C-alpha positions as CSV (number, residue, x, y, z in Angstrom):
1,M,-0.2,-0.2,0.0
2,V,2.6,2.2,0.9
3,K,4.4,1.5,-2.8
4,I,1.1,2.1,-4.3
5,V,0.4,5.9,-2.8
6,D,4.2,6.6,-3.3
7,W,3.6,5.5,-7.4
8,L,0.1,7.6,-7.5
9,L,1.8,10.7,-6.1
10,Q,4.9,10.4,-8.1
11,Y,2.6,9.9,-11.3
12,A,0.7,12.9,-10.6
13,F,3.8,14.9,-10.2
14,E,4.9,13.8,-14.0
15,Q,1.4,14.3,-15.3
16,R,2.0,18.2,-14.0
17,A,-1.5,17.5,-12.2
18,S,-2.7,20.2,-9.7
19,D,-5.2,18.0,-8.0
20,I,-5.8,14.4,-7.4
21,H,-9.2,13.0,-6.8
22,I,-9.9,9.8,-5.4
23,E,-13.6,9.0,-5.9
24,P,-15.0,6.0,-4.4
25,R,-18.0,4.3,-7.1
26,R,-20.0,1.3,-7.0
27,G,-17.6,-1.8,-7.0
28,V,-14.4,0.7,-8.0
29,T,-12.6,3.6,-6.8
30,Q,-11.7,5.9,-9.7
31,V,-8.5,8.2,-9.6
32,R,-8.6,11.4,-11.4
33,F,-5.9,14.4,-12.1
34,R,-6.8,17.8,-13.1
35,I,-4.1,19.1,-15.8
36,D,-4.3,22.5,-16.7
37,G,-7.6,23.0,-15.4
38,V,-9.5,20.0,-16.9
39,L,-10.0,16.6,-15.1
40,H,-8.4,13.4,-16.9
41,N,-9.3,9.7,-15.5
42,A,-6.2,8.3,-14.2
43,Y,-6.5,5.1,-12.9
44,E,-9.1,2.7,-11.4
45,F,-8.3,0.7,-8.1
46,P,-10.6,-2.4,-6.8
47,E,-12.7,-1.1,-4.0
48,Q,-10.8,-2.1,-1.2
49,V,-7.5,-1.0,-2.6
50,G,-9.3,2.3,-2.8
51,V,-10.3,2.2,0.8
52,A,-6.8,1.2,2.1
53,V,-5.0,4.2,-0.2
54,T,-7.4,6.7,1.3
55,S,-6.5,5.1,4.9
56,R,-2.9,5.4,4.0
57,L,-2.8,9.3,2.5
58,K,-5.2,10.1,6.1
59,I,-2.4,8.7,8.1
60,L,0.4,10.8,6.3
61,G,-1.9,14.0,6.5
62,R,-2.3,13.2,10.4
63,L,-6.1,12.8,9.9
64,N,-8.4,10.6,12.1
65,V,-8.5,7.2,10.0
66,A,-11.7,5.8,11.9
67,E,-13.7,9.0,11.2
68,K,-15.6,8.7,8.1
69,R,-18.4,10.4,8.4
70,R,-17.6,14.0,8.7
71,P,-15.0,16.2,6.4
72,Q,-11.5,16.4,7.4
73,D,-8.8,18.5,6.5
74,G,-5.0,18.0,6.7
75,R,-1.6,18.5,5.0
76,I,1.3,16.3,3.7
77,K,4.8,17.4,2.7
78,T,6.7,15.0,0.5
79,R,9.4,15.2,-2.2
80,K,9.5,14.8,-6.0
81,P,11.8,12.6,-7.7
82,D,14.0,15.6,-8.3
83,N,14.2,15.9,-4.4
84,S,12.4,19.0,-4.4
85,E,9.6,19.6,-2.0
86,V,6.2,19.7,-2.3
87,E,3.3,20.4,-0.2
88,L,-0.2,18.6,-0.5
89,R,-3.6,19.7,1.0
90,L,-6.3,16.8,2.0
91,A,-9.8,17.1,2.1
92,T,-11.9,14.3,2.6
93,M,-16.0,14.1,2.1
94,P,-18.6,11.4,3.0
95,T,-20.0,10.2,-0.4
96,A,-22.7,7.5,-1.0
97,F,-20.1,4.9,-1.9
98,G,-17.3,5.9,0.6
99,E,-14.8,8.6,1.6
100,K,-13.6,10.6,-1.0
101,M,-10.8,12.2,-1.0
102,V,-9.0,15.3,-3.3
103,L,-5.5,16.2,-2.8
104,R,-4.5,19.9,-3.8
105,I,-0.9,19.9,-5.2
106,F,1.0,23.2,-4.2
107,D,4.3,23.5,-6.2
108,P,6.6,25.9,-4.8
109,E,8.4,26.4,-8.1
110,V,5.2,28.6,-8.9
111,L,6.6,31.3,-6.7
112,L,9.7,31.7,-8.4
113,K,8.0,32.5,-11.6
114,S,8.5,35.8,-13.3
115,F,5.1,38.0,-14.6
116,E,6.4,37.1,-18.0
117,Q,6.1,33.0,-17.1
118,L,3.0,34.1,-15.6
119,G,1.7,35.3,-18.8
120,F,1.9,39.0,-18.2
121,S,2.2,41.1,-21.3
122,K,4.7,44.0,-21.1
123,D,1.8,46.4,-20.9
124,D,0.2,44.5,-18.3
125,R,3.6,44.3,-16.1
126,E,3.8,48.0,-16.4
127,R,0.0,49.0,-15.2
128,W,0.4,46.0,-12.5
129,Q,3.9,47.3,-11.1
130,T,2.6,51.0,-11.0
131,I,-0.4,50.3,-8.9
132,T,1.5,47.7,-6.4
133,S,4.4,49.8,-6.0
134,R,2.3,52.8,-4.3
135,P,3.3,53.1,-0.5
136,H,-0.6,52.5,0.9
137,G,-3.8,51.5,-0.3
138,I,-5.9,48.5,-1.5
139,V,-5.1,46.4,-4.5
140,L,-7.8,43.8,-5.3
141,V,-7.4,40.6,-7.6
142,T,-10.7,39.1,-8.9
143,G,-12.1,36.0,-10.5
144,P,-13.5,32.6,-9.6
145,T,-11.8,29.8,-7.7
146,G,-8.7,28.1,-9.6
147,S,-7.8,31.2,-11.8
148,G,-4.7,32.0,-10.2
149,K,-5.2,34.5,-7.8
150,T,-3.2,33.5,-5.2
151,T,-0.1,32.9,-7.3
152,T,-0.1,36.3,-8.8
153,L,-0.4,37.5,-5.0
154,Y,2.5,35.5,-4.2
155,S,4.6,36.3,-7.0
156,T,3.9,40.0,-6.7
157,L,4.8,39.7,-2.9
158,K,7.9,38.0,-3.7
159,Q,9.0,41.1,-6.0
160,L,8.0,43.4,-3.5
161,A,10.1,41.6,-0.8
162,T,13.5,43.4,0.6
163,P,15.0,43.2,4.1
164,E,13.5,46.9,4.7
165,L,10.0,45.4,4.5
166,N,7.9,43.4,6.7
167,I,5.1,41.5,4.8
168,C,2.7,39.8,6.7
169,T,-0.3,37.6,5.2
170,I,-3.5,36.2,6.9
171,E,-4.7,33.0,4.7
172,D,-7.2,30.2,4.6
173,P,-5.2,27.9,4.4
174,I,-1.5,28.9,4.1
175,E,-1.0,27.4,0.5
176,M,2.7,27.9,0.3
177,V,5.2,28.6,3.1
178,E,7.7,31.4,1.9
179,P,10.5,32.7,4.3
180,A,10.2,36.2,3.3
181,F,6.8,36.4,4.9
182,N,5.0,36.2,8.1
183,Q,2.2,34.0,7.4
184,M,-1.1,33.4,9.8
185,Q,-3.6,30.8,9.1
186,V,-7.3,31.5,9.5
187,Q,-8.6,29.1,12.6
188,T,-12.4,29.5,13.0
189,N,-12.6,27.1,15.7
190,I,-10.8,29.4,17.9
191,D,-12.4,32.6,16.4
192,L,-9.5,33.4,14.5
193,T,-11.1,35.0,11.3
194,F,-9.5,37.3,8.6
195,A,-10.9,40.1,10.4
196,Q,-9.4,39.1,13.5
197,G,-6.0,38.2,11.8
198,V,-5.9,41.7,10.2
199,R,-6.5,43.2,13.7
200,A,-3.4,41.2,14.8
201,L,-1.4,42.3,11.8
202,L,-2.0,45.5,12.3
203,R,-0.1,45.6,15.8
204,Q,3.0,43.8,14.0
205,D,4.0,46.9,12.6
206,P,3.7,45.6,8.8
207,D,4.5,47.6,5.6
208,I,2.4,45.1,3.5
209,I,-0.5,43.0,4.2
210,M,-2.0,40.3,2.4
211,I,-5.4,39.3,3.2
212,G,-6.5,35.8,1.7
213,E,-10.0,36.9,0.8
214,I,-12.5,39.6,1.7
215,R,-15.4,37.7,2.5
216,D,-17.5,39.8,4.4
217,L,-18.3,43.4,5.8
218,E,-15.9,43.0,8.7
219,T,-13.0,41.7,7.0
220,A,-13.7,44.5,4.3
221,E,-13.7,47.4,7.1
222,M,-10.5,45.9,8.4
223,A,-8.6,46.3,5.0
224,V,-9.9,49.7,4.5
225,Q,-8.7,50.6,8.2
226,A,-5.4,48.9,7.3
227,A,-5.0,51.1,4.1
228,L,-6.1,54.5,5.8
229,T,-3.5,53.9,8.3
230,G,-0.8,53.9,5.8
231,H,-0.1,50.1,4.6
232,L,-0.2,48.8,1.5
233,V,-3.3,45.8,1.3
234,L,-3.5,43.1,-1.2
235,S,-6.4,40.7,-1.4
236,T,-8.7,38.7,-3.5
237,L,-12.6,39.0,-4.3
238,H,-14.8,36.7,-6.1
239,T,-16.5,38.8,-9.1
240,N,-16.4,38.5,-12.7
241,D,-14.4,41.4,-14.2
242,A,-12.4,44.3,-12.4
243,P,-15.2,47.1,-12.5
244,S,-17.4,44.6,-10.5
245,A,-15.0,44.8,-7.9
246,I,-15.7,48.3,-6.9
247,T,-19.9,47.5,-6.9
248,R,-19.0,44.3,-4.8
249,L,-17.4,46.3,-2.0
250,M,-20.2,48.4,-1.8
251,E,-22.6,45.9,-1.5
252,L,-20.7,44.5,1.3
253,G,-21.6,47.8,2.9
254,I,-18.2,50.0,2.5
255,P,-19.0,53.5,1.8
256,P,-18.1,55.2,-1.7
257,Y,-15.9,57.7,0.0
258,L,-13.8,55.3,1.7
259,I,-13.6,53.2,-1.4
260,R,-12.3,56.5,-3.3
261,A,-9.9,57.1,-0.4
262,T,-8.2,53.7,-0.4
263,V,-8.8,51.6,-3.4
264,L,-5.7,52.0,-6.0
265,G,-6.6,49.2,-8.6
266,V,-8.2,46.0,-9.3
267,M,-7.2,43.2,-11.6
268,A,-9.4,40.5,-12.9
269,Q,-7.9,37.3,-14.2
270,R,-8.3,33.9,-16.1
271,L,-6.1,30.8,-16.9
272,A,-6.2,29.8,-20.5
273,R,-4.7,26.7,-21.7
274,T,-1.8,27.4,-23.8
275,L,-0.9,25.5,-27.3
276,C,1.5,22.4,-27.0
277,P,4.8,23.7,-28.9
278,H,5.5,19.8,-29.6
279,C,2.5,19.4,-31.8
280,K,0.8,22.4,-32.6
281,E,-0.1,23.6,-36.4
282,P,-0.6,26.4,-38.5
283,G,-4.4,26.7,-39.9
284,E,-6.9,28.4,-41.4
285,A,-8.2,31.3,-39.6
286,D,-11.9,30.9,-37.9
287,E,-13.2,34.5,-39.0
288,Q,-16.4,33.9,-37.3
289,A,-15.0,32.8,-33.8
290,W,-12.3,35.7,-33.9
291,Q,-15.5,38.4,-34.4
292,T,-17.0,36.9,-31.5
293,L,-13.8,36.9,-29.4
294,T,-13.2,40.4,-30.2
295,R,-16.7,42.0,-30.3
296,P,-17.4,44.9,-30.1
297,W,-13.9,46.1,-30.6
298,K,-13.6,44.7,-34.3
299,A,-9.8,43.8,-34.1
300,P,-8.3,42.3,-37.8
301,A,-8.1,38.9,-37.7
302,P,-4.4,37.8,-37.5
303,R,-3.1,35.8,-41.2
304,Q,-2.9,32.7,-39.4
305,F,-4.2,30.7,-36.3
306,Y,-2.5,27.7,-34.6
307,H,-4.8,24.7,-33.5
308,P,-4.1,21.8,-31.0
309,V,-3.3,18.3,-32.6
310,G,-2.4,16.0,-29.7
311,C,0.9,14.2,-28.9
312,L,2.5,12.0,-26.0
313,E,3.8,15.2,-24.5
314,C,0.4,16.7,-23.8
315,R,-2.0,13.7,-23.4
316,N,-3.2,13.9,-26.6
317,T,-5.1,17.1,-25.7
318,G,-3.0,19.5,-27.8
319,Y,-2.3,21.9,-24.5
320,L,0.4,22.0,-22.4
321,G,0.6,24.4,-19.3
322,R,-1.3,27.3,-18.5
323,A,-1.2,31.2,-18.7
324,G,-2.8,33.9,-17.3
325,V,-5.3,36.5,-19.0
326,Y,-5.6,39.9,-17.4
327,E,-7.7,43.0,-17.0
328,I,-6.3,45.7,-15.1
329,M,-8.2,48.8,-14.0
330,T,-6.4,51.7,-12.2
331,L,-8.4,54.0,-10.5
332,S,-7.5,57.4,-12.1
333,D,-8.9,60.5,-10.8
334,K,-11.8,60.3,-13.4
335,L,-12.9,57.0,-12.4
336,T,-12.5,57.8,-8.7
337,R,-15.4,60.7,-9.1
338,Q,-17.5,57.9,-10.2
339,I,-17.7,56.0,-7.2
340,N,-20.5,57.7,-5.5
341,D,-24.0,56.5,-4.0
342,H,-25.3,56.3,-7.5
343,C,-22.3,54.5,-9.0
344,E,-23.2,52.8,-12.4
345,L,-21.1,49.9,-13.5
346,E,-21.6,50.0,-17.0
347,Q,-20.5,53.7,-17.1
348,L,-17.3,53.1,-14.6
349,R,-16.6,49.9,-17.4
350,L,-17.1,52.1,-20.4
351,D,-14.6,54.9,-19.0
352,A,-11.9,52.2,-17.9
353,Y,-11.9,51.2,-21.3
354,K,-11.3,54.7,-22.5
355,E,-8.4,55.0,-19.9
356,G,-6.4,52.2,-21.5
357,M,-8.1,49.0,-19.5
358,K,-8.2,46.1,-21.8
359,S,-11.0,43.2,-21.5
360,L,-10.2,40.1,-20.5
361,R,-11.5,38.6,-23.9
362,L,-9.0,41.4,-25.9
363,G,-6.3,40.3,-23.4
364,G,-7.0,36.6,-24.6
365,A,-7.2,37.6,-28.3
366,Q,-3.7,39.2,-28.1
367,K,-2.5,35.4,-26.8
368,V,-4.2,34.0,-29.8
369,A,-3.0,36.5,-32.3
370,S,0.5,35.4,-30.8
371,G,0.2,31.9,-31.6
372,Q,-0.2,30.6,-27.8
373,T,-3.5,29.7,-27.4
374,T,-7.0,29.4,-29.5
375,V,-9.9,31.4,-29.9
376,E,-11.9,28.3,-28.3
377,E,-10.1,28.4,-25.1
378,I,-10.2,32.4,-24.7
379,L,-14.1,31.9,-25.3
380,R,-14.6,29.1,-23.0
381,V,-12.5,30.8,-19.8
382,T,-13.4,34.2,-20.3
383,P,-16.8,36.2,-19.8
384,E,-18.3,38.1,-22.7
385,S,-16.9,41.7,-23.0
386,Q,-19.4,44.3,-22.6
387,R,-19.6,47.7,-24.0
């Protein structure tokens, strides 16, 4: 059983999986890997072997092996074949056919990625660095779960980290341990929430604070308080695009005058799969799909598109790895004046476009034009551009 679990983990690392799903079904246990954001069937174990694999992983994650009726969380630290450290987060859940387990793989190499490797264009990088180099205020990163928000924040903090700065984070959970930061974990069972954590961090003489997520009014108020008292606050929100983050803060209950005083900028992001360099092929441009993608901007179509083919390197998917697609809204004086009790989201978005913000789809279209990905992939991951 020890060897089976070791093999399973090493196989997942080789396949570049970000999550391992061990799912009990009737008579069998199915193993699926999430690779580049898409689930793939990887293996099937007999029912008894699946139960034993789950128990072995629970022991490694210091979970209660006997407790199968309620969800549990744990962590495992292990090594890859190249001897580099990897951290796994375990989460179990009772289902109709037994206990399902998901292992989230946190690769510390992600932290070492530069903005170019994450998918930032030169323009994106300059806009983002302008916002994050300010001494105090709130910078927000928005997008759905699994869109790479935390990775962006970690990479940004890593670039900002110098011996002269005290960088403190409050996270749920701590995804990657980084020696340059002081990281604290939310623990709801002892009433250590995001808001309580920020309150504690403010007494730690911080320069930069990273809040894992703004979920409620109390956390949002503490973020505003931290920004007003001269700290740079980085955090995430769940919204579809960048301008919606402003209205979301207002819905939470933050008065517009405080948003005007503190928010420096918002970046929305998505992760799009990039074409496999080993097998991608140039082909005919699909004019109709291109028009859908660049509506309402009517950008001219590139001379040629690249299409996914599929080879052994990319598991016959045609895609290998992912890159970020970004929409960065810098709050200029003109945009700031619009943030009031009668703030119109559509007008805010229109004016942001006029000030140089590129929509997620337009950012994706640039990646299609440079042969990095396909129109279908950008249409799949980005919301429709509104204008």
